[in-house]
Phi, psi and omega in degrees: 000135179271144175245126182261132175230144175262135183222145174266125178228127177051041175081004176228152180275140173220157176241144178239137176244114180227159174292150182305327180296322178289319176301320181299317179294315180297318177299318181296316179296314180300315180295318181294334179261007181054044179242148168294151179304321180299324179292320177295315179296324177298318177298315179298318180295319179296316178295319179299316181297326181282322186267321185207077186297343179277348180285130176297148180300321179298321177294319179298322178293320178296316180296318178302312181295318179299314179298322178298314180294318178298319181293325178291328183265000179081011178269151175253168181295338181269357182282000000 
């Protein structure tokens, strides 16, 4: 089941629909870095725009969360 949240990024509102497990990772990262969730998503969006502007923001958030979990467990993206 997808959970939809509205976030302000670069002065405009957008909504993201992600599975709760991905939201949990993003919330945890934002909290550990003492950032509002919107600031973390803005960072992800900025990196996405520079590296792969055709990638949807929701996909970029999922990849970010996956990489975070992989790095904590010692797995690499190629594993």
